[in-house]
N, C-alpha and C positions, 0 to 999 in steps of 0.2 A: 907063858905060865910055866913051861918046863914039864918034865915028867914026874917030878916029885910032888907029893901032895902037901899043900900049904895048910897050916893050922888056921883056925879062925882068927887067932891073934895076928898071925902072919899076914893073912888076907886084909885084916883091918889096918895093919901098919902100912901095907902097900897102898891102900886107898888113901890113908892119911898123908902119905908121902907126896901124893899128887896134888892134893888140896885139903883144906880143913873140911871135915865132915862132922855133922852133929851126931849124937848118939842115935837119934831116930833114923837118920840116913843110913848109918852103918847097920842098924838092926834090919832095915828093909833090904839092903844089898847083900847081907850075909846070911839071912834066914834060911836060904836054900842049902847052905853048906853046913848047917848045924846037924850033928849026928845024934846027939842025945839032948833031951829037954834040959834047959838051964845052962847048957854049955856056952852059948853065945852071951848070955847075960853075965856069966862069970868072967869071960874074956873081956867084955866091954867094961865091966866094973874095975877090973885090974888096970886096963889102959886108962880109964878115967882117974883112978886113984894116983897113977903115975904122972898125970898131967898131959897125956897124949890126946885126950878128947877134952875140948874146952868150948863150951857154948859161946863164951865171949869172943874167943878167937874166930869162931865161925862168923859171928855177927860182924866183927871188925874186918875180916877178910872180904866178905861179900860187899860191904859198904865201900871198902877201899877200891875193889875191882869195878863195881857197877854204878856207884853214885854219880859219877861224872856224866853218865849217859841216861840215867833213869830217874824218874820222879819218886817221891816218897810212897805213893800208892803201890807202884810196881815193886819197889824194894820190900815193902811190907809183905806183899804176896810171896815173894821169893823166900823171905825169912819164915813165913808160915809153912811153906812147902818143905822147908828143911827141919821142921819140928822144933823151932826155937820157942822158948817159954814166953808167955804173955808179958812178963815183967821186963825181960831183956828186949823184947820187941818194942814195947812202949817207950823205953829209954832211947832206943835207936831212932824211932820215928820222931820223937821230940827233937833230937839233935838234927835230924835231916830236915825238918820243917823250917828251921832257922836259915838254911842255905838254899831252900827250894827255888826261890826266884832267881838267884844268881846261877844256879845249875841249869834251870830252864832257859835262861837268857843265853848261856854258852852253847847249849844244844841247838837252840834256835839260830844263833849266829853261824854255827858250822853248817847247818842245813840250808838256811835261806839267805842270811847275810843282810837282807834289807827288808823294810816293811812292805807288806802287800799293798798293791795299788787299789784293790777293790774288795768288796765284801766276800766274794768267792775265794780270793787269795787268802784273806784273813781266816776264813773258815777252814781252809786246807791247812794252814799253819797251826791253827788251834787243834784240829783233829790229830795232826802229827804229834804235838806235845802231849795231848791226852793219851795217845796210844803208848807213849813212853811212861805214863803213870804220873804225870804232873797234875797238881790240883788246879781247879778252875780259877782261883784267885791268881795264882802264879802265871797261868796261861794268859789270862786277861791283861795282867800287868806287862808281860813281855810282848805279846802280839800287838796290843793297842798302844804300847809305849808310854804308859802313864807315868812311869818313873825311870825312863831310859836315861843312859848316860848323856 
């Protein structure tokens, strides 16, 4: 941090340099540093107007980093936690659902590699995929191999 005091805008830019943050995330992280009412909102408005804060970039970044390992349900939770609007979230979820079976199959292959030999093994594989946020239909198709390669 250094000895000098960073402005709210400077703190926000430092956070944004590490990864994309939504406005809601920045408000939560920087609220303790606000010295006068409205100061944080003004700083974030300015950064948003200049394009430093972008909800779409936050969505794209999260999906790019996490979609290969997580199901649609879990990604939706992470988007909600970041304060993403319902419209942007619905659009992202719709796109993710089209690739969910393929993503689940790849996660399953990396973890297990071969079909379970008994019901207990299948249940374990299903629980693992469910914990990653994959939907029941995708899990069933992958673990039971109904449309496997």
